[in-house]
C-alpha positions as CSV (number, residue, x, y, z in Angstrom):
1,M,10.7,-6.4,-18.2
2,S,10.5,-5.0,-15.0
3,T,7.3,-5.4,-12.9
4,V,5.7,-2.7,-10.5
5,Y,2.4,-3.8,-8.5
6,A,0.6,-1.3,-6.4
7,I,-1.9,-2.6,-4.2
8,N,-5.2,-1.0,-3.3
9,G,-6.5,-1.2,0.2
10,S,-9.4,0.7,-0.6
11,P,-12.6,-0.9,-1.1
12,R,-13.5,1.7,-4.3
13,K,-11.7,1.2,-7.4
14,R,-12.1,4.8,-8.8
15,G,-11.8,6.4,-5.5
16,N,-9.0,8.8,-3.9
17,T,-6.7,6.1,-3.3
18,A,-7.2,4.0,-6.8
19,V,-6.4,7.3,-8.6
20,L,-2.9,7.8,-6.6
21,L,-1.9,4.7,-7.0
22,D,-2.4,4.7,-11.1
23,S,-0.9,7.9,-11.0
24,A,2.4,6.0,-9.3
25,L,2.1,3.3,-11.9
26,E,2.1,5.7,-14.6
27,G,5.4,7.8,-13.3
28,A,7.3,4.2,-12.6
29,K,6.2,4.0,-17.0
30,N,7.5,6.8,-17.6
31,A,10.8,6.3,-15.5
32,A,11.3,2.8,-17.0
33,D,10.6,4.3,-21.0
34,G,7.7,2.6,-20.9
35,Q,9.9,-1.0,-20.5
36,V,8.1,-2.3,-17.4
37,I,4.8,-4.0,-16.8
38,T,2.3,-2.3,-14.4
39,E,-1.0,-3.6,-12.6
40,R,-2.8,-2.2,-9.9
41,I,-4.4,-5.0,-7.7
42,D,-7.8,-4.2,-5.7
43,L,-7.6,-6.2,-2.7
44,Y,-11.3,-6.0,-2.1
45,N,-12.0,-8.0,-5.7
46,L,-10.2,-11.2,-3.6
47,S,-11.9,-13.9,-2.0
48,C,-9.1,-13.9,0.9
49,S,-8.3,-13.8,4.5
50,G,-5.7,-12.5,7.3
51,C,-3.1,-14.9,8.9
52,R,-4.7,-18.2,10.0
53,S,-2.2,-19.2,12.4
54,C,-1.1,-22.2,10.9
55,F,2.6,-21.9,10.8
56,S,2.2,-24.2,7.6
57,C,5.3,-21.3,6.4
58,K,7.3,-22.1,9.8
59,L,7.3,-25.8,9.2
60,I,11.0,-27.5,9.4
61,G,11.5,-29.2,6.5
62,G,8.3,-28.2,5.0
63,K,7.9,-27.6,1.3
64,G,6.4,-24.0,1.8
65,Y,8.6,-23.3,4.5
66,G,9.2,-19.4,4.1
67,K,5.7,-18.6,2.3
68,C,1.9,-18.1,3.0
69,N,0.5,-21.4,1.8
70,I,-3.5,-20.5,2.1
71,Q,-4.7,-21.7,-1.2
72,D,-7.2,-18.5,-1.5
73,G,-7.6,-15.7,-3.8
74,L,-4.8,-14.0,-2.5
75,H,-2.1,-17.2,-2.5
76,P,-1.4,-15.9,-6.9
77,V,-1.2,-12.7,-5.9
78,L,1.5,-13.0,-3.3
79,E,3.7,-15.3,-5.5
80,K,3.5,-12.8,-8.5
81,I,4.1,-9.2,-6.2
82,L,7.4,-11.5,-4.2
83,R,8.9,-11.4,-7.8
84,A,8.1,-7.8,-8.6
85,D,10.7,-5.1,-8.8
86,A,8.9,-2.5,-6.8
87,L,5.5,-2.4,-4.8
88,I,3.6,-0.1,-4.0
89,F,0.9,0.0,-1.5
90,G,-1.9,2.4,-0.9
91,S,-5.0,2.9,1.7
92,P,-7.3,5.1,3.2
93,V,-7.0,5.6,6.7
94,Y,-9.8,4.0,8.9
95,Y,-9.4,5.1,12.5
96,R,-6.1,6.2,12.2
97,N,-4.7,3.4,10.6
98,I,-5.0,1.2,7.4
99,T,-8.4,-0.9,6.1
100,G,-8.8,-4.2,7.5
101,M,-8.6,-5.7,4.1
102,M,-4.9,-4.0,4.1
103,H,-4.1,-5.1,7.7
104,S,-5.1,-8.7,6.5
105,F,-3.0,-8.7,3.3
106,Y,0.2,-7.4,5.5
107,E,-0.2,-10.4,7.4
108,R,-0.3,-12.7,5.0
109,L,2.9,-10.9,3.2
110,L,5.2,-10.4,6.1
111,F,4.7,-12.6,8.7
112,P,6.3,-15.5,6.5
113,Y,9.5,-14.5,6.4
114,T,9.5,-13.6,9.8
115,V,11.5,-16.2,11.5
116,Y,11.4,-17.2,15.7
117,S,15.1,-17.4,16.1
118,R,17.7,-15.9,17.7
119,K,20.1,-17.3,14.7
120,S,18.2,-15.0,12.2
121,A,16.5,-11.8,11.9
122,G,14.1,-13.3,9.1
123,I,14.5,-15.4,5.6
124,E,16.6,-13.5,2.8
125,R,14.5,-11.7,0.5
126,K,15.9,-9.5,-2.5
127,H,15.9,-6.1,-2.0
128,I,12.6,-4.3,-3.7
129,P,11.7,-0.8,-3.0
130,T,8.8,0.1,-1.6
131,G,6.2,3.5,-1.6
132,F,3.0,4.3,0.6
133,L,0.1,6.5,0.0
134,Y,-2.6,7.2,2.4
135,T,-5.6,9.3,2.0
136,M,-7.4,10.8,4.4
137,N,-10.5,12.4,5.7
138,V,-8.8,14.8,8.3
139,E,-6.2,17.5,7.4
140,E,-2.3,18.0,7.7
141,K,-2.9,19.4,11.4
142,E,-5.0,16.9,12.7
143,Y,-2.7,14.1,11.4
144,L,0.4,15.7,12.9
145,R,-1.5,16.5,16.6
146,D,-3.2,12.9,16.5
147,N,0.3,11.7,16.0
148,Y,-1.1,9.5,12.9
149,D,2.8,8.3,11.8
150,R,2.6,6.5,14.8
151,Y,0.1,3.9,13.3
152,L,1.0,4.1,9.9
153,G,5.0,3.9,10.4
154,L,4.7,0.8,11.8
155,W,3.9,-0.5,9.0
156,E,6.3,1.1,6.9
157,Q,8.8,-0.2,9.4
158,F,7.9,-3.9,8.5
159,V,7.9,-3.9,5.0
160,G,11.6,-1.7,5.3
161,W,12.7,-4.7,7.5
162,T,11.0,-7.6,5.1
163,F,12.6,-5.7,1.9
164,S,15.4,-4.3,3.4
165,E,15.0,-0.4,2.0
166,E,13.6,2.4,3.6
167,P,10.2,3.2,2.2
168,M,9.2,6.2,0.6
169,F,5.7,7.6,1.5
170,M,3.1,10.5,0.9
171,C,-0.6,11.6,2.7
172,A,-2.9,13.4,0.6
173,Y,-5.2,14.9,3.3
174,N,-8.7,16.2,3.9
175,T,-10.2,14.2,0.7
176,Y,-13.6,14.6,-0.7
177,Q,-15.5,11.4,0.6
178,F,-19.2,11.6,-1.4
179,D,-20.3,12.6,-4.5
180,D,-23.1,14.4,-3.0
181,Y,-23.1,15.5,1.1
182,S,-26.2,16.4,1.3
183,K,-27.3,12.8,1.3
184,Y,-25.0,11.9,4.0
185,V,-25.2,12.8,8.3
186,S,-22.0,14.9,7.6
187,D,-22.5,18.3,8.5
188,I,-19.7,19.1,10.3
189,F,-18.2,19.4,6.8
190,D,-18.5,22.3,4.4
191,E,-19.0,20.5,0.9
192,H,-18.0,23.8,-0.7
193,E,-14.6,24.0,1.3
194,K,-13.8,20.5,0.6
195,A,-14.8,20.5,-3.0
196,V,-12.3,23.8,-3.2
197,W,-9.5,22.1,-1.4
198,R,-10.3,19.0,-4.1
199,E,-9.7,21.6,-6.5
200,R,-6.9,22.5,-5.6
201,Q,-4.9,20.2,-3.7
202,F,-5.6,17.1,-5.5
203,P,-3.5,17.6,-9.1
204,A,-0.8,18.3,-6.6
205,D,-1.1,15.1,-4.7
206,C,-1.4,12.9,-8.1
207,E,1.9,14.7,-9.1
208,A,3.3,13.7,-6.0
209,A,2.5,10.2,-6.6
210,Y,3.6,10.3,-9.9
211,Q,6.9,11.6,-8.5
212,M,7.1,8.7,-6.5
213,G,6.4,5.9,-8.9
214,Q,9.7,7.9,-11.1
215,N,11.9,7.6,-8.2
216,L,10.7,3.9,-7.1
217,M,11.0,2.5,-10.8
218,K,14.7,4.4,-10.7
219,K,15.8,2.8,-7.6
220,A,14.7,0.0,-9.1
221,L,16.9,0.0,-12.4
222,L,20.3,0.9,-10.6
């Protein structure tokens, strides 16, 4: 039985990012005719931190060489997802980058497989197809103008190197943030325009996420 995990780097469990991740998992199920275990992991549910620079993962002869040995809420999750057949990462964009929680997660996931050696670029890992989903308040023209891809693409590079796969990615732009814009200081936005955009575009974003899940599962089954 194959396994696919979706990592939710958003604090919202029913927000835009979570919905897209669920759509991607549904696509993975469809591609495997239901013969796959899928799970969404909400990072903000966990009691955990980023890397603590203990270097236990690089201790010569150490029992924990090549893996993160911090015993907190993220430890069992890392043990589980590193046996996955496909991984999907999702994060809203804060200040042109992923959330702080997602950043901490990547530190813990990736650093143990990076080695300080002239002989090797890193610890050998099995190939795992990966996908990235980003949700953001800005429109696509702002995303392109302000070079968001420089920030987000860095994580795709690191993950691609670690799992020896070219990641897939998609962006959902101009997302609807509040249930009622009148309750918040947000007068630079037109709530009606946001609502019209969401009604027209978000179903297409969900379909794109679904297709990503299908394509990842197909790669995993090759």
